N, CA, C, O and the ligand as a Tripos MOL2 file, in Angstrom:
@<TRIPOS>MOLECULE
protein
  321   319    81     0     0
PROTEIN
NO_CHARGES

@<TRIPOS>ATOM
      1 N          37.0160  136.4230  190.7990 N.3       1 MET1
      2 CA         37.4710  137.6610  190.1760 C.3       1 MET1
      3 C          36.4010  138.7500  190.2940 C.2       1 MET1
      4 O          35.2600  138.5750  189.8660 O.2       1 MET1
      5 N          36.7900  139.8430  190.8700 N.am      2 LYS2
      6 CA         35.8190  140.9320  191.0580 C.3       2 LYS2
      7 C          35.8030  141.8450  189.8410 C.2       2 LYS2
      8 O          36.8290  142.0990  189.2100 O.2       2 LYS2
      9 N          34.6380  142.3180  189.5430 N.am      3 LYS3
     10 CA         34.5470  143.2710  188.4380 C.3       3 LYS3
     11 C          34.6960  144.6930  188.9780 C.2       3 LYS3
     12 O          34.3390  144.9780  190.1210 O.2       3 LYS3
     13 N          35.2230  145.5680  188.1460 N.am      4 GLY4
     14 CA         35.4050  146.9500  188.5860 C.3       4 GLY4
     15 C          36.5930  147.1300  189.5130 C.2       4 GLY4
     16 O          36.7480  148.1760  190.1440 O.2       4 GLY4
     17 N          37.4300  146.1050  189.5940 N.am      5 GLN5
     18 CA         38.6250  146.2080  190.4280 C.3       5 GLN5
     19 C          39.8720  146.0300  189.5770 C.2       5 GLN5
     20 O          40.7820  145.2770  189.9250 O.2       5 GLN5
     21 N          39.8940  146.7240  188.4790 N.am      6 LEU6
     22 CA         41.0480  146.6170  187.6020 C.3       6 LEU6
     23 C          42.2260  147.3640  188.2140 C.2       6 LEU6
     24 O          42.0450  148.4110  188.8360 O.2       6 LEU6
     25 N          43.4160  146.8350  188.0410 N.am      7 PRO7
     26 CA         44.5890  147.5580  188.5380 C.3       7 PRO7
     27 C          44.7780  148.8600  187.7700 C.2       7 PRO7
     28 O          44.4130  148.9620  186.5990 O.2       7 PRO7
     29 N          45.3410  149.8320  188.4260 N.am      8 SER8
     30 CA         45.5710  151.1020  187.7370 C.3       8 SER8
     31 C          46.9390  151.6660  188.1050 C.2       8 SER8
     32 O          47.5370  151.3150  189.1220 O.2       8 SER8
     33 N          47.3970  152.5390  187.2490 N.am      9 LYS9
     34 CA         48.6840  153.2150  187.4600 C.3       9 LYS9
     35 C          48.5010  154.6880  187.1550 C.2       9 LYS9
     36 O          47.4970  155.0990  186.5740 O.2       9 LYS9
     37 N          49.4710  155.4660  187.5510 N.am     10 ILE10
     38 CA         49.4220  156.8940  187.2260 C.3      10 ILE10
     39 C          50.5090  157.1910  186.2060 C.2      10 ILE10
     40 O          51.6840  156.8760  186.3970 O.2      10 ILE10
     41 N          50.0810  157.7980  185.1350 N.am     11 CYS11
     42 CA         51.0030  158.1070  184.0500 C.3      11 CYS11
     43 C          51.9270  159.2570  184.4720 C.2      11 CYS11
     44 O          51.4390  160.3150  184.8710 O.2      11 CYS11
     45 N          53.2400  159.0720  184.3930 N.am     12 PRO12
     46 CA         54.1610  160.1220  184.8230 C.3      12 PRO12
     47 C          54.2020  161.3240  183.8790 C.2      12 PRO12
     48 O          54.7060  162.3860  184.2430 O.2      12 PRO12
     49 N          53.6780  161.1570  182.6840 N.am     13 VAL13
     50 CA         53.7300  162.2620  181.7180 C.3      13 VAL13
     51 C          52.5630  163.2110  181.9160 C.2      13 VAL13
     52 O          52.7570  164.4130  182.0940 O.2      13 VAL13
     53 N          51.3390  162.6690  181.8850 N.am     14 CYS14
     54 CA         50.1780  163.5480  182.0110 C.3      14 CYS14
     55 C          49.6270  163.5490  183.4380 C.2      14 CYS14
     56 O          48.7420  164.3420  183.7610 O.2      14 CYS14
     57 N          50.1490  162.6580  184.2970 N.am     15 GLY15
     58 CA         49.7480  162.6760  185.7000 C.3      15 GLY15
     59 C          48.3670  162.1240  185.9700 C.2      15 GLY15
     60 O          47.8390  162.2720  187.0720 O.2      15 GLY15
     61 N          47.7790  161.4900  184.9770 N.am     16 ARG16
     62 CA         46.4310  160.9600  185.1600 C.3      16 ARG16
     63 C          46.4540  159.4560  185.3810 C.2      16 ARG16
     64 O          47.2760  158.7520  184.7930 O.2      16 ARG16
     65 N          45.5720  158.9720  186.2100 N.am     17 PRO17
     66 CA         45.5000  157.5200  186.3930 C.3      17 PRO17
     67 C          44.8910  156.8340  185.1840 C.2      17 PRO17
     68 O          44.0010  157.3670  184.5200 O.2      17 PRO17
     69 N          45.3840  155.6610  184.9210 N.am     18 PHE18
     70 CA         44.7900  154.8740  183.8420 C.3      18 PHE18
     71 C          44.6410  153.4410  184.3150 C.2      18 PHE18
     72 O          45.3860  152.9580  185.1680 O.2      18 PHE18
     73 N          43.6570  152.7810  183.7340 N.am     19 GLU19
     74 CA         43.3270  151.4300  184.1740 C.3      19 GLU19
     75 C          43.8920  150.3740  183.2490 C.2      19 GLU19
     76 O          44.2200  150.6150  182.0880 O.2      19 GLU19
     77 N          43.9860  149.2160  183.8160 N.am     20 TRP20
     78 CA         44.4370  148.0440  183.0660 C.3      20 TRP20
     79 C          43.5940  147.8550  181.8220 C.2      20 TRP20
     80 O          42.3720  147.9920  181.8610 O.2      20 TRP20
     81 N          44.2390  147.5450  180.7440 N.am     21 ARG21
     82 CA         43.5020  147.2480  179.5230 C.3      21 ARG21
     83 C          43.9030  145.8880  178.9940 C.2      21 ARG21
     84 O          44.9970  145.3800  179.2440 O.2      21 ARG21
     85 N          42.9690  145.3250  178.2540 N.am     22 LYS22
     86 CA         43.1860  143.9560  177.7940 C.3      22 LYS22
     87 C          44.4450  143.8240  176.9390 C.2      22 LYS22
     88 O          45.1470  142.8140  176.9980 O.2      22 LYS22
     89 N          44.7170  144.8440  176.1560 N.am     23 ARG23
     90 CA         45.9000  144.7430  175.2860 C.3      23 ARG23
     91 C          47.2080  144.8070  176.0680 C.2      23 ARG23
     92 O          48.2800  144.5220  175.5340 O.2      23 ARG23
     93 N          47.1040  145.1870  177.3480 N.am     24 TRP24
     94 CA         48.3050  145.2030  178.1840 C.3      24 TRP24
     95 C          48.4270  143.9580  179.0440 C.2      24 TRP24
     96 O          49.3200  143.8540  179.8850 O.2      24 TRP24
     97 N          47.5130  143.0100  178.8230 N.am     25 ALA25
     98 CA         47.4700  141.8270  179.6850 C.3      25 ALA25
     99 C          48.8250  141.1300  179.7690 C.2      25 ALA25
    100 O          49.2140  140.6360  180.8280 O.2      25 ALA25
    101 N          49.5240  141.0950  178.6740 N.am     26 ARG26
    102 CA         50.7910  140.3730  178.6610 C.3      26 ARG26
    103 C          51.9030  141.1140  179.3860 C.2      26 ARG26
    104 O          52.7110  140.4980  180.0810 O.2      26 ARG26
    105 N          51.9490  142.4450  179.2270 N.am     27 ASP27
    106 CA         53.0500  143.1490  179.9010 C.3      27 ASP27
    107 C          52.5730  144.3720  180.6810 C.2      27 ASP27
    108 O          53.1050  145.4700  180.5220 O.2      27 ASP27
    109 N          51.6010  144.1740  181.4940 N.am     28 TRP28
    110 CA         51.1220  145.2410  182.3720 C.3      28 TRP28
    111 C          52.2380  145.7270  183.2960 C.2      28 TRP28
    112 O          52.3130  146.9170  183.6040 O.2      28 TRP28
    113 N          53.0820  144.8400  183.7260 N.am     29 GLU29
    114 CA         54.1790  145.2050  184.6290 C.3      29 GLU29
    115 C          55.0890  146.2520  183.9930 C.2      29 GLU29
    116 O          55.6730  147.0960  184.6740 O.2      29 GLU29
    117 N          55.1910  146.1740  182.6840 N.am     30 ARG30
    118 CA         56.1100  147.0850  182.0050 C.3      30 ARG30
    119 C          55.4210  148.3380  181.4830 C.2      30 ARG30
    120 O          56.0770  149.2640  181.0070 O.2      30 ARG30
    121 N          54.1210  148.3590  181.5730 N.am     31 VAL31
    122 CA         53.4010  149.5350  181.0930 C.3      31 VAL31
    123 C          53.6120  150.6800  182.0750 C.2      31 VAL31
    124 O          53.3540  150.5370  183.2700 O.2      31 VAL31
    125 N          54.0730  151.8000  181.5740 N.am     32 VAL32
    126 CA         54.3380  152.9490  182.4380 C.3      32 VAL32
    127 C          53.4570  154.1280  182.0560 C.2      32 VAL32
    128 O          53.0180  154.8850  182.9220 O.2      32 VAL32
    129 N          53.2010  154.2840  180.7820 N.am     33 TYR33
    130 CA         52.4690  155.4550  180.2980 C.3      33 TYR33
    131 C          51.0750  155.0620  179.8320 C.2      33 TYR33
    132 O          50.8330  153.9250  179.4260 O.2      33 TYR33
    133 N          50.1610  156.0320  179.9000 N.am     34 CYS34
    134 CA         48.7550  155.7340  179.6070 C.3      34 CYS34
    135 C          48.5170  155.5290  178.1230 C.2      34 CYS34
    136 O          47.5660  154.8520  177.7320 O.2      34 CYS34
    137 N          49.3590  156.1020  177.3080 N.am     35 SER35
    138 CA         49.1030  156.0180  175.8690 C.3      35 SER35
    139 C          50.4130  156.0920  175.1030 C.2      35 SER35
    140 O          51.4680  156.4440  175.6310 O.2      35 SER35
    141 N          50.2920  155.7500  173.8640 N.am     36 GLU36
    142 CA         51.4510  155.8210  172.9750 C.3      36 GLU36
    143 C          51.9920  157.2470  172.9050 C.2      36 GLU36
    144 O          53.1990  157.4710  172.8160 O.2      36 GLU36
    145 N          51.0770  158.1890  172.9480 N.am     37 ARG37
    146 CA         51.4670  159.6010  172.8740 C.3      37 ARG37
    147 C          52.3340  159.9900  174.0660 C.2      37 ARG37
    148 O          53.3660  160.6410  173.9080 O.2      37 ARG37
    149 N          51.9100  159.5900  175.2490 N.am     38 CYS38
    150 CA         52.6790  159.9130  176.4520 C.3      38 CYS38
    151 C          54.0230  159.1980  176.4390 C.2      38 CYS38
    152 O          55.0340  159.7470  176.8770 O.2      38 CYS38
    153 N          54.0230  157.9890  175.9400 N.am     39 ARG39
    154 CA         55.2630  157.2360  175.8750 C.3      39 ARG39
    155 C          56.2710  157.9440  174.9720 C.2      39 ARG39
    156 O          57.4530  158.0700  175.2920 O.2      39 ARG39
    157 N          55.7620  158.3930  173.8500 N.am     40 ARG40
    158 CA         56.6360  159.1190  172.9160 C.3      40 ARG40
    159 C          57.1240  160.4250  173.5280 C.2      40 ARG40
    160 O          58.2910  160.7950  173.3900 O.2      40 ARG40
    161 N          56.2260  161.1070  174.1950 N.am     41 GLU41
    162 CA         56.5720  162.3860  174.8230 C.3      41 GLU41
    163 C          57.6880  162.1880  175.8480 C.2      41 GLU41
    164 O          58.6290  162.9780  175.9090 O.2      41 GLU41
    165 N          57.5790  161.1440  176.6410 N.am     42 ALA42
    166 CA         58.5960  160.8620  177.6560 C.3      42 ALA42
    167 C          59.9290  160.5410  176.9990 C.2      42 ALA42
    168 O          60.9900  160.9480  177.4730 O.2      42 ALA42
    169 N          59.8540  159.8180  175.9200 N.am     43 ARG43
    170 CA         61.0770  159.4560  175.2260 C.3      43 ARG43
    171 C          61.7520  160.6730  174.6170 C.2      43 ARG43
    172 O          62.9760  160.8000  174.6240 O.2      43 ARG43
    173 N          60.9150  161.5680  174.0870 N.am     44 ARG44
    174 CA         61.4350  162.7930  173.4790 C.3      44 ARG44
    175 C          62.1810  163.6260  174.5080 C.2      44 ARG44
    176 O          63.2640  164.1470  174.2420 O.2      44 ARG44
    177 N          61.5800  163.7420  175.6870 N.am     45 GLN45
    178 CA         62.2020  164.5370  176.7470 C.3      45 GLN45
    179 C          63.5250  163.9190  177.1710 C.2      45 GLN45
    180 O          64.5190  164.6170  177.3710 O.2      45 GLN45
    181 N          63.5200  162.5930  177.3040 N.am     46 ARG46
    182 CA         64.7390  161.9300  177.7320 C.3      46 ARG46
    183 C          65.8300  162.0910  176.6860 C.2      46 ARG46
    184 O          66.9870  162.3430  177.0240 O.2      46 ARG46
    185 N          65.4650  161.9480  175.4180 N.am     47 THR47
    186 CA         66.4460  162.0830  174.3500 C.3      47 THR47
    187 C          67.0350  163.4840  174.3400 C.2      47 THR47
    188 O          68.2360  163.6680  174.1420 O.2      47 THR47
    189 N          66.1760  164.4600  174.5540 N.am     48 ARG48
    190 CA         66.6480  165.8360  174.5220 C.3      48 ARG48
    191 C          67.6490  166.0940  175.6480 C.2      48 ARG48
    192 O          68.6780  166.7290  175.4190 O.2      48 ARG48
    193 N          67.3670  165.6190  176.8440 N.am     49 SER49
    194 CA         68.2720  165.8840  177.9570 C.3      49 SER49
    195 C          69.5710  165.0950  177.7850 C.2      49 SER49
    196 O          70.6460  165.5700  178.1520 O.2      49 SER49
    197 N          69.4660  163.8980  177.2290 N.am     50 ALA50
    198 CA         70.6740  163.1100  177.0030 C.3      50 ALA50
    199 C          71.5600  163.8030  175.9840 C.2      50 ALA50
    200 O          72.7840  163.7920  176.1080 O.2      50 ALA50
    201 N          70.9540  164.3930  174.9980 N.am     51 LEU51
    202 CA         71.7070  165.0760  173.9600 C.3      51 LEU51
    203 C          72.4170  166.3000  174.5350 C.2      51 LEU51
    204 O          73.5840  166.5350  174.2200 O.2      51 LEU51
    205 N          71.7440  167.0730  175.3590 N.am     52 SER52
    206 CA         72.3800  168.2640  175.9140 C.3      52 SER52
    207 C          73.5060  167.8750  176.8740 C.2      52 SER52
    208 O          74.5020  168.5900  176.9760 O.2      52 SER52
    209 N          73.3590  166.7540  177.5760 N.am     53 ASP53
    210 CA         74.4460  166.2620  178.4190 C.3      53 ASP53
    211 C          75.6770  165.9680  177.5750 C.2      53 ASP53
    212 O          76.8050  166.2970  177.9430 O.2      53 ASP53
    213 N          75.4270  165.3470  176.4480 N.am     54 GLU54
    214 CA         76.5220  164.9650  175.5740 C.3      54 GLU54
    215 C          77.2490  166.1990  175.0570 C.2      54 GLU54
    216 O          78.4790  166.2280  175.0190 O.2      54 GLU54
    217 N          76.5040  167.2000  174.6660 N.am     55 VAL55
    218 CA         77.0910  168.4300  174.1520 C.3      55 VAL55
    219 C          77.9180  169.0980  175.2490 C.2      55 VAL55
    220 O          79.0160  169.5940  174.9960 O.2      55 VAL55
    221 N          77.3870  169.1060  176.4460 N.am     56 LEU56
    222 CA         78.0710  169.7140  177.5800 C.3      56 LEU56
    223 C          79.3850  168.9930  177.8510 C.2      56 LEU56
    224 O          80.4220  169.6180  178.0760 O.2      56 LEU56
    225 N          79.3190  167.6720  177.8230 N.am     57 LEU57
    226 CA         80.4990  166.8570  178.0770 C.3      57 LEU57
    227 C          81.5580  167.1490  177.0230 C.2      57 LEU57
    228 O          82.7380  167.3270  177.3270 O.2      57 LEU57
    229 N          81.1050  167.1910  175.7810 N.am     58 ASN58
    230 CA         82.0010  167.4490  174.6800 C.3      58 ASN58
    231 C          82.6880  168.8000  174.8470 C.2      58 ASN58
    232 O          83.8870  168.9350  174.6060 O.2      58 ASN58
    233 N          81.9300  169.7700  175.2530 N.am     59 HIS59
    234 CA         82.4530  171.1070  175.4400 C.3      59 HIS59
    235 C          83.5020  171.1220  176.5480 C.2      59 HIS59
    236 O          84.5500  171.7530  176.4100 O.2      59 HIS59
    237 N          83.2200  170.4320  177.6320 N.am     60 GLU60
    238 CA         84.1560  170.3790  178.7510 C.3      60 GLU60
    239 C          85.4580  169.7130  178.3470 C.2      60 GLU60
    240 O          86.5430  170.1680  178.7080 O.2      60 GLU60
    241 N          85.3370  168.6440  177.6020 N.am     61 GLN61
    242 CA         86.5230  167.9370  177.1560 C.3      61 GLN61
    243 C          87.3690  168.8290  176.2730 C.2      61 GLN61
    244 O          88.5940  168.8450  176.3940 O.2      61 GLN61
    245 N          86.7320  169.5630  175.3930 N.am     62 GLN62
    246 CA         87.4720  170.4180  174.4830 C.3      62 GLN62
    247 C          88.1740  171.5450  175.2140 C.2      62 GLN62
    248 O          89.3230  171.8640  174.9120 O.2      62 GLN62
    249 N          87.4900  172.1510  176.1750 N.am     63 SER63
    250 CA         88.1060  173.2780  176.8660 C.3      63 SER63
    251 C          89.2110  172.8090  177.8170 C.2      63 SER63
    252 O          90.1740  173.5400  178.0460 O.2      63 SER63
    253 N          89.0840  171.6040  178.3700 N.am     64 SER64
    254 CA         90.1190  171.1210  179.2840 C.3      64 SER64
    255 C          91.3750  170.7010  178.5240 C.2      64 SER64
    256 O          92.4710  170.6620  179.0830 O.2      64 SER64
    257 N          91.1980  170.3920  177.2510 N.am     65 ARG65
    258 CA         92.3500  170.0030  176.4510 C.3      65 ARG65
    259 C          93.2310  171.2140  176.1280 C.2      65 ARG65
    260 O          94.4170  171.0770  175.8270 O.2      65 ARG65
    261 N          92.6410  172.3580  176.1960 N.am     66 GLY66
    262 CA         93.4190  173.5720  175.9970 C.3      66 GLY66
    263 C          93.6250  173.9340  174.5410 C.2      66 GLY66
    264 O          93.1360  173.2650  173.6310 O.2      66 GLY66
    265 N          94.3660  175.0140  174.3500 N.am     67 ARG67
    266 CA         94.6170  175.4830  173.0060 C.3      67 ARG67
    267 C          95.7250  174.6860  172.3430 C.2      67 ARG67
    268 O          96.5030  173.9910  172.9980 O.2      67 ARG67
    269 N          95.7720  174.8080  171.0190 N.am     68 GLY68
    270 CA         96.8500  174.1460  170.2990 C.3      68 GLY68
    271 C          96.4760  172.7610  169.8090 C.2      68 GLY68
    272 O          97.1430  172.2170  168.9280 O.2      68 GLY68
    273 N          95.4350  172.1880  170.3560 N.am     69 SER69
    274 CA         95.0510  170.8630  169.8850 C.3      69 SER69
    275 C          94.0610  170.9860  168.7310 C.2      69 SER69
    276 O          93.4020  172.0100  168.5520 O.2      69 SER69
    277 N          93.9860  169.9570  167.9930 N.am     70 VAL70
    278 CA         93.0770  169.9710  166.8540 C.3      70 VAL70
    279 C          91.6430  169.8290  167.3690 C.2      70 VAL70
    280 O          91.3070  168.8970  168.1000 O.2      70 VAL70
    281 N          90.8300  170.7720  166.9670 N.am     71 VAL71
    282 CA         89.4440  170.7160  167.3960 C.3      71 VAL71
    283 C          88.6180  170.0320  166.3170 C.2      71 VAL71
    284 O          88.5180  170.5010  165.1830 O.2      71 VAL71
    285 N          88.0460  168.9390  166.6990 N.am     72 VAL72
    286 CA         87.1790  168.2220  165.7660 C.3      72 VAL72
    287 C          85.7990  168.8510  165.8350 C.2      72 VAL72
    288 O          85.1950  168.9250  166.9050 O.2      72 VAL72
    289 N          85.3050  169.3000  164.7020 N.am     73 PRO73
    290 CA         83.9690  169.9210  164.7470 C.3      73 PRO73
    291 C          82.9150  168.9310  165.1890 C.2      73 PRO73
    292 O          82.8540  167.7950  164.7180 O.2      73 PRO73
    293 N          82.0900  169.3950  166.1060 N.am     74 TYR74
    294 CA         81.0320  168.5490  166.6200 C.3      74 TYR74
    295 C          79.7480  168.8410  165.8630 C.2      74 TYR74
    296 O          79.2240  169.9540  165.9010 O.2      74 TYR74
    297 N          79.2610  167.8420  165.1880 N.am     75 ARG75
    298 CA         78.0570  168.0570  164.3910 C.3      75 ARG75
    299 C          76.8610  167.3410  165.0050 C.2      75 ARG75
    300 O          76.9460  166.1910  165.4360 O.2      75 ARG75
    301 N          75.7760  168.0420  165.0290 N.am     76 VAL76
    302 CA         74.5380  167.4340  165.5030 C.3      76 VAL76
    303 C          73.6960  167.0920  164.2920 C.2      76 VAL76
    304 O          73.3880  167.9420  163.4570 O.2      76 VAL76
    305 N          73.3370  165.8300  164.2220 N.am     77 GLN77
    306 CA         72.5000  165.3940  163.1060 C.3      77 GLN77
    307 C          71.0930  165.9680  163.2710 C.2      77 GLN77
    308 O          70.4650  165.7920  164.3150 O.2      77 GLN77
    309 N          70.6110  166.6390  162.2600 N.am     78 PRO78
    310 CA         69.2390  167.1430  162.3760 C.3      78 PRO78
    311 C          68.2350  166.0020  162.3960 C.2      78 PRO78
    312 O          68.3430  165.0350  161.6420 O.2      78 PRO78
    313 N          67.2580  166.1440  163.2800 N.am     79 GLN79
    314 CA         66.2380  165.0980  163.3850 C.3      79 GLN79
    315 C          65.1720  165.2960  162.3280 C.2      79 GLN79
    316 O          64.7440  166.4170  162.0520 O.2      79 GLN79
    317 N          64.7560  164.1950  161.7480 N.am     80 ARG80
    318 CA         63.7180  164.3040  160.7470 C.3      80 ARG80
    319 C          62.3850  163.8830  161.2860 C.2      80 ARG80
    320 O          61.3890  163.9150  160.5630 O.2      80 ARG80
    321 ZN         49.5880  159.9270  180.0090 Zn       81 ZN81
@<TRIPOS>BOND
     1     1     2 1
     2     2     3 1
     3     3     4 2
     4     3     5 am
     5     5     6 1
     6     6     7 1
     7     7     8 2
     8     7     9 am
     9     9    10 1
    10    10    11 1
    11    11    12 2
    12    11    13 am
    13    13    14 1
    14    14    15 1
    15    15    16 2
    16    15    17 am
    17    17    18 1
    18    18    19 1
    19    19    20 2
    20    19    21 am
    21    21    22 1
    22    22    23 1
    23    23    24 2
    24    23    25 am
    25    25    26 1
    26    26    27 1
    27    27    28 2
    28    27    29 am
    29    29    30 1
    30    30    31 1
    31    31    32 2
    32    31    33 am
    33    33    34 1
    34    34    35 1
    35    35    36 2
    36    35    37 am
    37    37    38 1
    38    38    39 1
    39    39    40 2
    40    39    41 am
    41    41    42 1
    42    42    43 1
    43    43    44 2
    44    43    45 am
    45    45    46 1
    46    46    47 1
    47    47    48 2
    48    47    49 am
    49    49    50 1
    50    50    51 1
    51    51    52 2
    52    51    53 am
    53    53    54 1
    54    54    55 1
    55    55    56 2
    56    55    57 am
    57    57    58 1
    58    58    59 1
    59    59    60 2
    60    59    61 am
    61    61    62 1
    62    62    63 1
    63    63    64 2
    64    63    65 am
    65    65    66 1
    66    66    67 1
    67    67    68 2
    68    67    69 am
    69    69    70 1
    70    70    71 1
    71    71    72 2
    72    71    73 am
    73    73    74 1
    74    74    75 1
    75    75    76 2
    76    75    77 am
    77    77    78 1
    78    78    79 1
    79    79    80 2
    80    79    81 am
    81    81    82 1
    82    82    83 1
    83    83    84 2
    84    83    85 am
    85    85    86 1
    86    86    87 1
    87    87    88 2
    88    87    89 am
    89    89    90 1
    90    90    91 1
    91    91    92 2
    92    91    93 am
    93    93    94 1
    94    94    95 1
    95    95    96 2
    96    95    97 am
    97    97    98 1
    98    98    99 1
    99    99   100 2
   100    99   101 am
   101   101   102 1
   102   102   103 1
   103   103   104 2
   104   103   105 am
   105   105   106 1
   106   106   107 1
   107   107   108 2
   108   107   109 am
   109   109   110 1
   110   110   111 1
   111   111   112 2
   112   111   113 am
   113   113   114 1
   114   114   115 1
   115   115   116 2
   116   115   117 am
   117   117   118 1
   118   118   119 1
   119   119   120 2
   120   119   121 am
   121   121   122 1
   122   122   123 1
   123   123   124 2
   124   123   125 am
   125   125   126 1
   126   126   127 1
   127   127   128 2
   128   127   129 am
   129   129   130 1
   130   130   131 1
   131   131   132 2
   132   131   133 am
   133   133   134 1
   134   134   135 1
   135   135   136 2
   136   135   137 am
   137   137   138 1
   138   138   139 1
   139   139   140 2
   140   139   141 am
   141   141   142 1
   142   142   143 1
   143   143   144 2
   144   143   145 am
   145   145   146 1
   146   146   147 1
   147   147   148 2
   148   147   149 am
   149   149   150 1
   150   150   151 1
   151   151   152 2
   152   151   153 am
   153   153   154 1
   154   154   155 1
   155   155   156 2
   156   155   157 am
   157   157   158 1
   158   158   159 1
   159   159   160 2
   160   159   161 am
   161   161   162 1
   162   162   163 1
   163   163   164 2
   164   163   165 am
   165   165   166 1
   166   166   167 1
   167   167   168 2
   168   167   169 am
   169   169   170 1
   170   170   171 1
   171   171   172 2
   172   171   173 am
   173   173   174 1
   174   174   175 1
   175   175   176 2
   176   175   177 am
   177   177   178 1
   178   178   179 1
   179   179   180 2
   180   179   181 am
   181   181   182 1
   182   182   183 1
   183   183   184 2
   184   183   185 am
   185   185   186 1
   186   186   187 1
   187   187   188 2
   188   187   189 am
   189   189   190 1
   190   190   191 1
   191   191   192 2
   192   191   193 am
   193   193   194 1
   194   194   195 1
   195   195   196 2
   196   195   197 am
   197   197   198 1
   198   198   199 1
   199   199   200 2
   200   199   201 am
   201   201   202 1
   202   202   203 1
   203   203   204 2
   204   203   205 am
   205   205   206 1
   206   206   207 1
   207   207   208 2
   208   207   209 am
   209   209   210 1
   210   210   211 1
   211   211   212 2
   212   211   213 am
   213   213   214 1
   214   214   215 1
   215   215   216 2
   216   215   217 am
   217   217   218 1
   218   218   219 1
   219   219   220 2
   220   219   221 am
   221   221   222 1
   222   222   223 1
   223   223   224 2
   224   223   225 am
   225   225   226 1
   226   226   227 1
   227   227   228 2
   228   227   229 am
   229   229   230 1
   230   230   231 1
   231   231   232 2
   232   231   233 am
   233   233   234 1
   234   234   235 1
   235   235   236 2
   236   235   237 am
   237   237   238 1
   238   238   239 1
   239   239   240 2
   240   239   241 am
   241   241   242 1
   242   242   243 1
   243   243   244 2
   244   243   245 am
   245   245   246 1
   246   246   247 1
   247   247   248 2
   248   247   249 am
   249   249   250 1
   250   250   251 1
   251   251   252 2
   252   251   253 am
   253   253   254 1
   254   254   255 1
   255   255   256 2
   256   255   257 am
   257   257   258 1
   258   258   259 1
   259   259   260 2
   260   259   261 am
   261   261   262 1
   262   262   263 1
   263   263   264 2
   264   263   265 am
   265   265   266 1
   266   266   267 1
   267   267   268 2
   268   267   269 am
   269   269   270 1
   270   270   271 1
   271   271   272 2
   272   271   273 am
   273   273   274 1
   274   274   275 1
   275   275   276 2
   276   275   277 am
   277   277   278 1
   278   278   279 1
   279   279   280 2
   280   279   281 am
   281   281   282 1
   282   282   283 1
   283   283   284 2
   284   283   285 am
   285   285   286 1
   286   286   287 1
   287   287   288 2
   288   287   289 am
   289   289   290 1
   290   290   291 1
   291   291   292 2
   292   291   293 am
   293   293   294 1
   294   294   295 1
   295   295   296 2
   296   295   297 am
   297   297   298 1
   298   298   299 1
   299   299   300 2
   300   299   301 am
   301   301   302 1
   302   302   303 1
   303   303   304 2
   304   303   305 am
   305   305   306 1
   306   306   307 1
   307   307   308 2
   308   307   309 am
   309   309   310 1
   310   310   311 1
   311   311   312 2
   312   311   313 am
   313   313   314 1
   314   314   315 1
   315   315   316 2
   316   315   317 am
   317   317   318 1
   318   318   319 1
   319   319   320 2
@<TRIPOS>SUBSTRUCTURE
     1 MET1         2 RESIDUE 1 A MET
     2 LYS2         6 RESIDUE 1 A LYS
     3 LYS3        10 RESIDUE 1 A LYS
     4 GLY4        14 RESIDUE 1 A GLY
     5 GLN5        18 RESIDUE 1 A GLN
     6 LEU6        22 RESIDUE 1 A LEU
     7 PRO7        26 RESIDUE 1 A PRO
     8 SER8        30 RESIDUE 1 A SER
     9 LYS9        34 RESIDUE 1 A LYS
    10 ILE10       38 RESIDUE 1 A ILE
    11 CYS11       42 RESIDUE 1 A CYS
    12 PRO12       46 RESIDUE 1 A PRO
    13 VAL13       50 RESIDUE 1 A VAL
    14 CYS14       54 RESIDUE 1 A CYS
    15 GLY15       58 RESIDUE 1 A GLY
    16 ARG16       62 RESIDUE 1 A ARG
    17 PRO17       66 RESIDUE 1 A PRO
    18 PHE18       70 RESIDUE 1 A PHE
    19 GLU19       74 RESIDUE 1 A GLU
    20 TRP20       78 RESIDUE 1 A TRP
    21 ARG21       82 RESIDUE 1 A ARG
    22 LYS22       86 RESIDUE 1 A LYS
    23 ARG23       90 RESIDUE 1 A ARG
    24 TRP24       94 RESIDUE 1 A TRP
    25 ALA25       98 RESIDUE 1 A ALA
    26 ARG26      102 RESIDUE 1 A ARG
    27 ASP27      106 RESIDUE 1 A ASP
    28 TRP28      110 RESIDUE 1 A TRP
    29 GLU29      114 RESIDUE 1 A GLU
    30 ARG30      118 RESIDUE 1 A ARG
    31 VAL31      122 RESIDUE 1 A VAL
    32 VAL32      126 RESIDUE 1 A VAL
    33 TYR33      130 RESIDUE 1 A TYR
    34 CYS34      134 RESIDUE 1 A CYS
    35 SER35      138 RESIDUE 1 A SER
    36 GLU36      142 RESIDUE 1 A GLU
    37 ARG37      146 RESIDUE 1 A ARG
    38 CYS38      150 RESIDUE 1 A CYS
    39 ARG39      154 RESIDUE 1 A ARG
    40 ARG40      158 RESIDUE 1 A ARG
    41 GLU41      162 RESIDUE 1 A GLU
    42 ALA42      166 RESIDUE 1 A ALA
    43 ARG43      170 RESIDUE 1 A ARG
    44 ARG44      174 RESIDUE 1 A ARG
    45 GLN45      178 RESIDUE 1 A GLN
    46 ARG46      182 RESIDUE 1 A ARG
    47 THR47      186 RESIDUE 1 A THR
    48 ARG48      190 RESIDUE 1 A ARG
    49 SER49      194 RESIDUE 1 A SER
    50 ALA50      198 RESIDUE 1 A ALA
    51 LEU51      202 RESIDUE 1 A LEU
    52 SER52      206 RESIDUE 1 A SER
    53 ASP53      210 RESIDUE 1 A ASP
    54 GLU54      214 RESIDUE 1 A GLU
    55 VAL55      218 RESIDUE 1 A VAL
    56 LEU56      222 RESIDUE 1 A LEU
    57 LEU57      226 RESIDUE 1 A LEU
    58 ASN58      230 RESIDUE 1 A ASN
    59 HIS59      234 RESIDUE 1 A HIS
    60 GLU60      238 RESIDUE 1 A GLU
    61 GLN61      242 RESIDUE 1 A GLN
    62 GLN62      246 RESIDUE 1 A GLN
    63 SER63      250 RESIDUE 1 A SER
    64 SER64      254 RESIDUE 1 A SER
    65 ARG65      258 RESIDUE 1 A ARG
    66 GLY66      262 RESIDUE 1 A GLY
    67 ARG67      266 RESIDUE 1 A ARG
    68 GLY68      270 RESIDUE 1 A GLY
    69 SER69      274 RESIDUE 1 A SER
    70 VAL70      278 RESIDUE 1 A VAL
    71 VAL71      282 RESIDUE 1 A VAL
    72 VAL72      286 RESIDUE 1 A VAL
    73 PRO73      290 RESIDUE 1 A PRO
    74 TYR74      294 RESIDUE 1 A TYR
    75 ARG75      298 RESIDUE 1 A ARG
    76 VAL76      302 RESIDUE 1 A VAL
    77 GLN77      306 RESIDUE 1 A GLN
    78 PRO78      310 RESIDUE 1 A PRO
    79 GLN79      314 RESIDUE 1 A GLN
    80 ARG80      318 RESIDUE 1 A ARG
    81 ZN81       321 GROUP 0 **** ****
């Protein structure tokens, strides 16, 4: 085993390379982000885009149904 030859990856959120750490020994394969902060940031972005897709879809469905139908109010739960 060579020293100083730790595997590394590039974090897609901050774009910086990060090295293997002991706490990732068990699931290094699944580690994608350099830190908990970046992981959360990526999740936040994904959630936001998924939510806007949903709103868009809902809007399209409502407009294609045309007038005269009962419009169910679409409520967005505020995030805490
Ligand atoms: Zn990062």
